[in-house]
N, C-alpha and C positions, 0 to 999 in steps of 0.2 A: 302235820304241817298245815293242812287245811283248817284244822281247829284253831291254830295260831293265827292264820290269815283271817279267820272269821272274827277274831278279837279286835281287829283294826277298826278304829272308830270312824264312822262316816262312810260314805260311798264314793270315795275319791277316784277309785280305779276298779276295773273289772277284776273278778276273783282270780283269774289266771295271773294278772299282774301282781296282785297282792301276794299270791302264793310264791311267785318268783322273788318278790321283794323280801318276804319273810325268810325264804331259803338263803337269799343273799346275806341277810343279817346273821343267820345261824352259821354260815360259812365264815363270815367276817369275824365272828367271835372266836372261831377255831384258829383263824389266821393270827389274831391278837394273842391268843394263848400260845401259839407257836413262837411269835416274836418274844413274848415274855420268857419262854423257855430258852430260846437262843441267847437272850441277853441277861439271863439269870435275874429276872425281875419277879418279885412278888409284891403285891400291893396291900397296904393296910386298910382297915376300915376308914381311917382318916383321909387317906388318899382317894378312896372311892367317894367319900363325902364331899371332898373338894371338887371332884369331877362333876358330881351331881349339882353342886352349887353353880359351877360354870354353865352347865346346861340349863339350869333354872334361870340364870341371868339372861341367857340367850332367848329363852322362851318369854320371859318378862318383857324383854326389849321388843318382842314381836306381839305383845299383848295377848298371849295365849297361855294355857296351862302347859306343864311339862309333857303330859300325856298327849295333849293336842298338838304340841310342837313336833313330837316324834311321829305321831300318826300322820299328820298332814305332810311332813317333810320326807318321810321315808317308810311309811307303812309299818311302823314298829308297834307290835301288840304290847299293851301295858304289862303283860307278864314278862316281857323281855327287858323292861326298863333297868332292872338291876344288872343285867349283862352289859348293856351299853354303858352304864356308869363304870363298871369294872374295866371295860375296854378303854374308856376315856382315861381312867387312872393309869392303865398300862401305857397308853400313848403319852400321857404327861411325863411319866418317869423315863420313857424311852427318849423323848425329846430332850429332857434334861441331860441324859447320858450323851446323846448325840452332839449336844452343844457344850459339852464340858462343864455342866453344872451352872452355866451362866444364862441369864435371860437374854433373848435377842434384843439388840438395841436399834435395829434398822429393819426396814422391809426387805432389804437384800439378804440379811441374815435369816429372817423368817422364811424367805423363799428357799434359801439353801437348806434350812432345816426341813422344810416340807419336802424337798427333793430327796434328802437322805431318808426321811420317814417313808416316803413312797417306795424307795429302793428296798428298804428293810421289809416293807409289806409285800413287795413283789417276791423277794427271796423266800419269805415265810410261806406265801401262797403256793409258789412253785414246789417247795419242799413237801407240801402236803399232797401233791399230785391229785388235785380236786377233779372229781367226775360227778356231775349232777345226773340224776335220773332224767333221761330224755323227755319223759312226760312233763317235767317242769321246765326244761330248757337245758342250756349248756352254760358252763362257767366261762366268762370272758375275763381273762387275766388282765387285759388292758384297762378295764373299768371296774374290776373286782366285783362283778355282779353276775347274776344269772340272767341270761337273755333267752328269748325264744329260740328253739332249735329250728334251723332252716328245714323246710320240708324236703324229704327225699322222694316224695311221691309226685311232685309237680313235674310237668313236662319240661323239656329243654326250653330255656328262655329264647333260643334262636328259632324264629318262625320257619316253618317249612315253606318251600316255594309253592306258589299257587299253581294248581294244575293248568297246563296250557290248553288242554282240550278235554272235553267230557265225552266219553264213549257211552252211547246208549244202545241198548239191545232192543230190537223191536219186540213188542208184546206178543 
């Protein structure tokens, strides 16, 4: 995992955050595989190529390379680019299924599809019963990401009352 985190280009974030982000990506790919399985989706090389073209267009719009786009936006090591392209293809096919094979014609339809997609992602993630190694953090189902594990070693956040008197013993 740390080797993948080290592949992230640039020094945008501390290594702990990079490791959490890479772990988030690896888990996300498992979630997309689960969604594909649940919806009987298999993607072709052409569908993966289309997803890659969509991502490349987004990168071009931002005036960066595809690798820079993913690295800056989400700490995706270059070795995982094929995985994100496959996940994008799965998402495209699932969106098509969720919308009855029709392209959305309004922002309200796009929002409804996004909500359905998010629901499917949640169902898939919960069915995987994800548990991250605590040294890397914990999986947050609300954001589909690995977040820092709250410390269990810290003292209670409620301060103790200050002593009202100090007793000194004579020397």
